[in-house]
C-alpha positions as CSV (number, residue, x, y, z in Angstrom):
1,M,21.3,4.2,-96.1
2,E,17.6,5.3,-95.9
3,N,15.5,3.6,-98.6
4,L,13.8,6.5,-100.2
5,K,11.3,4.6,-102.3
6,D,9.7,3.2,-99.2
7,K,8.5,6.8,-98.3
8,C,6.7,7.2,-101.6
9,T,2.9,7.2,-101.6
10,L,1.2,6.0,-104.8
11,E,-2.3,6.9,-103.6
12,G,-4.5,7.7,-106.6
13,F,-1.7,7.0,-109.1
14,I,-2.4,5.4,-112.4
15,D,0.3,3.3,-114.1
16,T,-0.6,3.4,-117.8
17,H,1.8,0.8,-119.0
18,I,2.3,-2.6,-117.3
19,H,3.2,-5.9,-118.9
20,T,1.7,-9.0,-117.1
21,S,1.3,-12.7,-117.7
22,P,0.0,-14.7,-119.4
23,D,2.5,-13.8,-122.1
24,I,5.0,-15.3,-124.5
25,K,7.8,-13.5,-122.5
26,P,8.6,-14.1,-118.8
27,R,6.7,-11.7,-116.6
28,I,7.2,-11.1,-112.9
29,L,3.5,-11.1,-112.1
30,N,0.1,-11.8,-113.6
31,D,-2.9,-9.6,-114.1
32,I,-4.5,-10.3,-110.8
33,E,-1.2,-10.0,-108.8
34,A,-0.6,-6.6,-110.5
35,A,-4.1,-5.5,-109.5
36,Y,-3.7,-6.6,-105.9
37,G,-0.2,-4.9,-105.7
38,A,-1.6,-1.6,-106.9
39,K,-4.6,-1.9,-104.7
40,Q,-2.4,-2.4,-101.6
41,E,-0.6,0.9,-102.5
42,K,-4.1,2.6,-102.9
43,M,-3.4,3.4,-106.5
44,G,-6.2,4.7,-108.7
45,A,-5.9,2.2,-111.6
46,I,-3.5,0.2,-113.8
47,V,-3.4,-0.4,-117.5
48,I,-2.3,-3.9,-118.6
49,K,-0.7,-4.4,-122.0
50,S,0.2,-7.4,-124.2
51,H,2.1,-7.2,-127.4
52,V,0.3,-10.3,-128.7
53,E,-3.4,-10.2,-127.6
54,S,-6.2,-8.0,-126.3
55,T,-6.1,-7.5,-122.5
56,A,-9.7,-6.3,-122.4
57,G,-11.2,-9.6,-121.1
58,R,-8.2,-10.2,-118.8
59,A,-8.7,-6.7,-117.3
60,Y,-12.4,-7.5,-116.6
61,I,-11.5,-10.7,-114.7
62,A,-8.6,-9.1,-112.8
63,E,-10.9,-6.2,-111.7
64,K,-13.7,-8.5,-110.8
65,I,-11.5,-10.6,-108.6
66,S,-9.4,-7.8,-107.0
67,G,-12.0,-5.1,-106.7
68,F,-9.5,-2.7,-108.2
69,K,-9.7,-0.7,-111.5
70,V,-7.9,-2.6,-114.2
71,I,-7.9,-1.3,-117.8
72,G,-7.1,-3.3,-120.9
73,G,-6.9,-2.7,-124.6
74,I,-5.3,-4.1,-127.8
75,C,-2.0,-3.7,-129.5
76,L,-2.3,-3.9,-133.3
77,N,0.5,-6.3,-134.0
78,L,0.4,-9.1,-136.6
79,S,-0.8,-11.6,-134.0
80,V,-4.2,-9.9,-133.9
81,G,-4.3,-9.2,-137.6
82,G,-2.3,-6.0,-137.6
83,L,-4.3,-2.9,-138.4
84,N,-7.5,-4.9,-137.8
85,P,-10.8,-2.8,-137.3
86,D,-12.7,-5.9,-136.2
87,A,-10.2,-6.6,-133.4
88,V,-10.5,-2.9,-132.2
89,K,-14.3,-3.1,-132.3
90,V,-14.5,-6.3,-130.3
91,T,-11.9,-4.9,-127.8
92,A,-14.2,-1.9,-127.2
93,E,-17.2,-4.1,-126.8
94,L,-15.4,-6.1,-124.2
95,G,-14.7,-2.9,-122.2
96,G,-11.2,-2.2,-123.5
97,K,-10.2,1.5,-123.3
98,I,-6.9,1.8,-125.3
99,V,-5.7,1.0,-128.8
100,W,-1.9,0.8,-129.2
101,F,-0.6,1.0,-132.7
102,P,2.0,-1.6,-133.7
103,T,4.9,-2.3,-131.4
104,I,6.8,-5.5,-132.1
105,S,5.3,-5.5,-135.7
106,A,5.9,-1.8,-136.3
107,S,8.6,-2.4,-139.0
108,D,6.2,-4.8,-140.9
109,I,3.1,-2.6,-141.0
110,S,2.6,0.6,-143.1
111,I,0.7,3.5,-141.7
112,T,-1.5,5.0,-144.4
113,Y,-4.9,6.7,-144.1
114,E,-6.4,3.8,-146.1
115,N,-5.0,1.3,-143.6
116,I,-6.2,3.2,-140.5
117,E,-9.3,5.1,-141.4
118,N,-11.8,2.5,-140.1
119,I,-9.7,2.0,-136.9
120,L,-9.7,5.7,-136.2
121,N,-13.4,6.0,-136.7
122,I,-14.0,3.3,-134.1
123,I,-11.6,5.0,-131.7
124,A,-13.5,8.3,-132.2
125,E,-16.9,6.7,-131.9
126,K,-16.1,4.7,-128.8
127,E,-13.9,7.5,-127.2
128,L,-11.0,5.1,-126.8
129,V,-7.4,6.2,-126.0
130,L,-5.2,6.2,-129.1
131,A,-1.6,5.2,-128.3
132,T,1.3,5.3,-130.8
133,G,3.2,2.2,-129.8
134,H,6.6,1.9,-131.4
135,L,5.9,4.1,-134.4
136,K,8.7,6.4,-135.5
137,P,8.1,10.2,-135.3
138,E,7.2,10.6,-139.0
139,D,4.4,8.0,-138.6
140,I,3.3,9.5,-135.3
141,F,2.8,12.9,-136.9
142,L,0.9,11.3,-139.7
143,L,-1.3,9.5,-137.1
144,L,-1.8,12.8,-135.2
145,D,-2.9,14.6,-138.4
146,Y,-5.5,11.9,-139.1
147,A,-6.7,11.7,-135.5
148,K,-7.1,15.5,-135.4
149,S,-9.3,15.5,-138.5
150,L,-11.6,13.1,-136.6
151,K,-11.5,15.1,-133.4
152,I,-9.9,12.3,-131.4
153,K,-8.8,13.9,-128.1
154,K,-7.3,11.1,-126.0
155,I,-3.9,10.4,-127.5
156,V,-0.7,9.0,-125.9
157,I,2.8,9.0,-127.4
158,N,4.4,5.9,-125.8
159,H,8.0,6.2,-124.5
160,P,9.2,8.9,-127.0
161,L,12.8,8.8,-125.7
162,T,13.4,5.1,-126.3
163,G,15.4,3.8,-129.1
164,V,12.4,2.2,-130.8
165,V,10.7,5.6,-131.1
166,G,13.6,8.2,-130.9
167,A,11.7,11.5,-130.8
168,T,13.7,14.6,-130.2
169,V,12.6,17.2,-127.6
170,A,11.6,19.5,-130.4
171,E,9.4,16.7,-131.9
172,Q,7.9,16.0,-128.4
173,K,7.0,19.7,-128.0
174,E,5.1,19.5,-131.3
175,M,3.5,16.2,-130.4
176,S,2.4,17.6,-127.0
177,K,0.1,20.1,-128.7
178,Y,-2.3,17.3,-129.4
179,A,-1.1,14.4,-127.2
180,Y,0.4,13.3,-123.9
181,L,4.0,12.1,-123.8
182,E,4.2,8.9,-121.8
183,H,7.7,8.6,-120.2
184,C,8.5,5.0,-119.0
185,F,11.1,4.3,-116.4
186,V,11.9,0.9,-118.0
187,A,14.0,2.9,-120.5
188,C,16.4,3.7,-117.7
189,M,17.0,0.1,-116.8
190,E,20.4,-1.5,-117.7
191,K,18.9,-4.3,-119.8
192,H,16.8,-1.9,-121.8
193,D,17.8,1.5,-123.2
194,N,20.0,2.3,-120.1
195,L,18.8,5.9,-120.6
196,D,20.1,8.6,-118.2
197,P,17.1,9.6,-116.0
198,N,18.3,13.2,-116.6
199,V,17.1,12.9,-120.2
200,I,13.6,12.2,-119.1
201,A,13.6,14.9,-116.4
202,N,14.9,17.5,-118.9
203,A,12.2,16.4,-121.5
204,I,9.5,16.8,-118.9
205,K,10.8,20.3,-118.0
206,E,11.0,21.3,-121.7
207,V,7.6,20.0,-122.7
208,G,5.9,20.7,-119.4
209,P,4.3,18.3,-117.0
210,E,0.8,19.4,-118.1
211,R,1.4,17.3,-121.2
212,C,3.4,14.4,-119.8
213,I,2.6,11.1,-118.1
214,M,5.0,9.0,-115.9
215,A,4.6,5.2,-116.3
216,T,6.8,2.2,-115.6
217,D,6.4,-0.2,-118.6
218,F,7.5,-2.8,-116.0
219,G,6.5,-6.4,-115.6
220,Q,9.6,-8.0,-117.1
221,A,10.9,-10.9,-115.0
222,H,14.3,-9.3,-114.6
223,N,12.9,-5.9,-113.2
224,P,11.2,-5.0,-109.9
225,V,7.4,-5.3,-109.7
226,P,5.6,-2.3,-111.2
227,V,4.7,-0.6,-107.9
228,E,8.4,-0.5,-106.9
229,G,9.3,0.7,-110.3
230,M,6.9,3.6,-109.9
231,K,8.4,4.5,-106.6
232,M,11.9,4.4,-108.1
233,F,10.7,6.6,-111.0
234,I,9.2,9.2,-108.6
235,N,12.3,9.5,-106.5
236,S,14.5,9.6,-109.5
237,M,12.5,12.6,-110.9
238,I,12.3,14.4,-107.5
239,K,16.1,14.2,-107.2
240,R,16.2,15.9,-110.6
241,G,14.1,18.8,-109.6
242,I,10.6,17.6,-110.6
243,K,8.2,18.9,-107.9
244,D,5.7,16.7,-106.1
245,K,2.8,18.6,-107.5
246,Y,4.0,17.9,-111.0
247,I,4.5,14.2,-110.2
248,K,0.9,14.1,-109.2
249,K,-0.1,16.0,-112.4
250,M,1.7,13.3,-114.5
251,C,0.7,10.3,-112.5
252,V,-2.8,11.1,-111.3
253,Q,-4.5,14.0,-113.1
254,N,-3.3,13.5,-116.7
255,P,-4.0,9.7,-116.9
256,S,-7.3,10.2,-115.1
257,K,-8.4,12.5,-118.0
258,L,-7.6,9.7,-120.4
259,F,-9.0,6.7,-118.6
260,L,-11.3,7.7,-115.8
261,D,-13.2,10.8,-117.1
C-alpha cells in the first residue's frame, strides 16, 4: 500500500508543541535532533516544551547549532516555582517566547487574579505567547478575561479536546473569539487519549481553521518522531475533509502570527 505520509511536504510548517530531551521522561529525540529533523523537512520553526524547566536557553543552543529556528518558553509548574513572575521574566530575557500555564501541576495551583497579575503584565509587556496548559475550561475563561483586560493578543488554548482539558465545541467556539485552539495529534494515539481523529476534524470545521492550529505534542519515546507525527496528522485531517489550504492556515499562517511576526 502507498505510504501517504511520505508525500506530505512540511515546508514552512511550525510545530508549536514538541517534547524533547533532556527530560525526566523518556524522549525519542533531543532539542538539536528535533531541530535538524525539522530543518531537513524545510519547516519554518519548532517550539520545544518541558513540563519541568524553561526551554529558552536550550532553544538558543539548538538554534545556534542547527541554523534552524527553535523557540522555547516556560511551563509554570511547581518545579519552577509555580506561578512565578521571576521565572517568566528571566525566560523572556533569555529569548523565550511562550508561557504555558500549569500542566502537570494544574490541580495543585489556583488561578486567581492576585496569583497571575504580575505574570500577565510581563507577558503583555514582552509580547509573549500565553498558553493555557492543562487548565480546565472555567480557569481558561478566567484567564482569557484577565488577558483581554491587559490587551494580550497572542493566546493559545492547548489541546482542548484532551481529557486533561475537556472543552466542549461550544466552549471552543467561545474561546476562539480571543485565542487559537491548538489541536495536538498525540491525543489520537493509543497510549494517550485514543481520541477519534474525526472529533478533531469536526471541531476544526465547527470553530473554523482561521482560529485553529495543528501541532503534534510528540516527542515521547513510544511515538514516532515529531515530523512523522505531523505528516500523519495532515493526512488524517485531509482524509476527513480538511482542505490543503486550511492545513496551511493552521500549520503555517496562524502559528507564524504568534511566533514569527
